[in-house]
C-alpha positions as CSV (number, residue, x, y, z in Angstrom):
1,M,58.4,135.0,72.4
2,L,59.6,138.4,71.2
3,R,61.5,138.9,74.4
4,R,63.2,135.5,74.0
5,R,64.2,136.4,70.4
6,H,65.5,139.8,71.6
7,M,67.6,138.2,74.3
8,A,69.0,135.6,71.8
9,G,69.9,138.4,69.4
10,L,71.8,140.2,72.2
11,A,73.6,137.1,73.1
12,M,74.7,136.5,69.5
13,M,75.8,140.1,69.2
14,G,78.0,139.6,72.3
15,V,79.6,136.5,70.7
16,L,80.4,138.4,67.5
17,L,81.9,141.3,69.4
18,S,84.0,139.0,71.4
19,A,85.2,137.2,68.2
20,C,86.1,140.6,66.7
21,A,88.1,141.6,69.8
22,Y,90.0,138.3,69.7
23,T,90.7,138.6,66.0
24,Q,92.1,142.1,66.6
25,G,94.3,140.8,69.3
26,V,95.7,138.0,67.2
27,T,96.4,140.3,64.2
28,G,98.1,142.7,66.5
29,R,100.7,140.0,67.1
30,E,101.1,139.5,63.4
31,A,101.7,143.2,62.7
32,G,102.8,143.7,59.1
33,T,100.8,140.8,57.6
34,N,97.9,143.1,57.0
35,P,98.8,145.9,54.5
36,D,96.1,148.2,56.1
37,Q,97.5,147.8,59.6
38,A,100.2,150.0,61.0
39,L,103.4,148.3,62.2
40,P,104.1,148.6,65.9
41,T,107.3,150.7,66.4
42,H,107.9,150.0,70.1
43,W,108.7,146.6,71.6
44,R,106.5,147.2,74.6
45,A,103.5,147.2,72.4
46,V,104.3,143.6,71.2
47,V,106.2,141.8,74.0
48,T,104.5,139.2,76.2
49,E,104.5,139.7,80.0
50,D,106.7,136.7,80.4
51,D,109.3,138.1,78.0
52,R,109.1,141.5,79.5
53,R,110.3,139.9,82.8
54,R,113.0,137.9,81.1
55,F,114.4,141.0,79.3
56,S,114.4,143.0,82.5
57,R,116.8,140.4,84.0
58,W,119.1,139.9,80.9
59,R,122.2,141.2,82.7
60,R,121.5,139.0,85.8
61,A,121.2,136.0,83.5
62,F,124.5,137.0,81.8
63,T,126.5,137.1,85.1
64,E,124.8,133.9,86.4
65,A,125.6,132.0,83.2
66,L,129.2,133.2,83.2
67,S,129.7,132.1,86.8
68,D,128.2,128.7,86.1
69,A,130.3,128.1,83.0
70,A,133.5,129.3,84.7
71,A,132.8,127.0,87.7
72,A,132.5,124.1,85.3
73,G,136.0,124.7,83.9
74,H,135.4,127.0,80.9
75,A,137.0,130.2,82.1
76,N,139.7,130.1,79.4
77,E,137.1,129.7,76.6
78,I,135.1,132.7,78.0
79,A,138.2,134.8,78.2
80,A,139.2,133.9,74.6
81,E,135.9,135.4,73.3
82,G,136.8,138.9,74.6
83,R,134.0,141.5,74.4
84,L,131.5,139.0,73.1
85,L,131.0,137.5,76.5
86,Q,131.5,140.6,78.6
87,P,128.1,141.9,80.0
88,D,128.9,145.6,79.7
89,A,130.6,145.6,76.3
90,G,127.7,147.4,74.4
91,L,128.7,150.4,72.2
92,A,126.6,153.2,70.8
93,D,124.6,152.7,67.5
94,P,123.5,149.1,68.1
95,Q,121.5,148.5,64.8
96,P,123.3,146.2,62.4
97,P,123.0,147.3,58.8
98,A,121.0,145.2,56.3
99,G,122.9,142.4,54.7
100,D,124.1,138.9,55.0
101,Y,125.9,137.8,58.1
102,R,127.7,134.8,59.6
103,C,126.3,134.1,63.1
104,R,126.9,131.5,65.7
105,F,125.4,130.4,69.0
106,I,127.2,130.2,72.3
107,K,125.3,128.6,75.2
108,L,126.3,129.5,78.7
109,G,125.2,128.0,82.0
110,S,123.2,124.9,82.7
111,Q,119.5,124.4,83.3
112,G,118.4,121.7,85.7
113,S,119.6,118.2,84.6
114,V,121.5,119.5,81.6
115,S,125.2,119.1,82.4
116,L,126.7,121.2,79.6
117,S,127.7,124.7,80.8
118,Y,129.5,126.0,77.7
119,V,128.8,125.1,74.1
120,A,130.1,127.1,71.1
121,Y,128.6,126.2,67.7
122,P,130.1,126.9,64.3
123,Y,129.0,129.8,62.1
124,F,125.7,129.7,60.2
125,D,124.1,131.9,57.6
126,C,122.0,134.8,58.8
127,R,120.4,137.9,57.3
128,V,119.3,141.3,58.5
129,D,116.6,143.1,56.4
130,D,115.5,146.7,56.9
131,S,112.2,147.8,55.4
132,G,112.5,151.3,56.8
133,E,109.7,150.5,59.3
134,L,111.1,147.4,60.9
135,V,114.4,145.6,61.1
136,R,114.1,141.8,60.7
137,F,116.6,139.1,61.7
138,S,116.6,135.5,60.3
139,K,119.0,132.7,60.9
140,L,118.9,130.8,57.6
141,T,120.6,127.5,58.3
142,G,121.0,125.1,61.2
143,S,118.6,123.1,63.3
144,Q,117.6,126.0,65.6
145,R,116.7,129.1,63.6
146,P,115.6,132.3,65.5
147,T,113.6,134.7,63.4
148,G,112.1,138.0,64.5
149,S,112.4,141.8,64.7
150,F,114.8,144.3,66.2
151,Y,113.1,147.2,68.0
152,P,114.8,150.5,69.3
153,E,115.3,150.6,73.0
154,S,118.2,153.0,73.8
155,R,121.4,154.4,72.3
156,L,123.2,151.2,73.5
157,R,120.8,148.4,72.6
158,M,117.8,147.2,70.7
159,V,115.3,144.5,71.7
160,F,114.9,141.3,69.7
161,L,111.5,139.7,69.8
162,G,111.1,136.5,67.8
163,V,110.4,132.8,67.6
164,L,112.5,129.6,67.3
165,E,112.0,127.4,64.3
166,L,113.3,123.9,64.5
167,G,114.6,121.2,62.2
168,D,113.1,121.2,58.7
169,E,109.9,123.1,59.7
170,T,108.5,125.3,56.9
171,R,105.4,126.7,58.7
172,A,106.0,130.2,60.0
173,H,105.5,130.7,63.7
174,V,104.1,133.9,65.1
175,Y,105.5,135.6,68.2
176,G,103.2,135.5,71.2
177,R,101.3,132.4,70.1
178,D,103.5,129.8,71.8
179,S,105.6,130.7,74.8
180,A,107.8,127.7,74.3
181,R,108.9,129.3,70.9
182,D,109.0,132.9,72.0
183,M,112.4,134.6,72.2
184,V,113.5,137.9,73.7
185,G,117.0,139.4,73.7
186,A,119.2,142.5,73.9
187,V,120.9,143.5,70.6
188,E,124.2,145.3,71.0
189,R,127.1,146.4,68.9
190,I,130.4,145.2,70.5
191,G,132.9,146.1,67.8
192,E,133.5,147.9,64.6
193,A,131.7,145.2,62.6
194,Q,130.5,142.8,65.4
195,W,127.1,142.5,67.0
196,R,125.4,140.1,69.5
197,I,122.0,139.1,70.6
198,V,121.9,138.2,74.3
199,L,119.0,135.9,75.0
200,P,118.3,135.6,78.8
201,Y,116.9,132.4,80.3
202,P,116.0,130.5,77.1
203,R,113.4,127.8,77.4
204,Y,115.8,124.9,77.0
205,E,119.3,123.8,78.1
206,S,121.2,127.0,79.0
207,L,120.9,130.0,81.3
208,L,121.9,132.4,78.5
209,D,122.3,132.2,74.7
210,V,124.6,134.6,72.9
211,I,124.3,135.0,69.1
212,E,127.3,136.6,67.5
213,L,126.8,138.4,64.1
214,V,129.6,139.4,61.8
215,P,129.3,140.5,58.1
216,A,129.5,137.7,55.6
217,D,131.8,139.6,53.3
């Protein structure tokens, strides 16, 4: 009897330890929600394996998407955007300063049965917040609203890790919980007051999404 009780106690302890490990993993994805928890300062500590692969192919996605859109008859629209749609247009000092921005989506290339190879949307309201520890990006209006963080990567780019909020949703989504919502992208400065987020191989519709950011004022 004592042996059975001892074994049952060990089994329960294993369950509790597993639960603690799982909880630590989940809160690690929600860095910053716990005031006693240090914020991760490098994107590699946060990124999912799937998004790591997507980010490593961001330039390939860019060239594939441009080729697809040009073949579909959109070469003039691409040329009119100048540096915004040039893969190697990144300049030094990629971090946008905190403040309000106008931002817009351009979708390039077509996934599967989706026939649209080039779509440019109007400007929406966006914001960049800088807490000193982490730089946050939020698209405030529109039916598709990326929100997430900018992480340092090199002198020419940062890495965006975030989630996609849709429609009139009010519940906050957490990066790493739902691969269909997760987003990864390269953040670059391409002009004196112009930035972009290059999102390779998004989950829906396009081969590449580009978000342009310009100051609201």
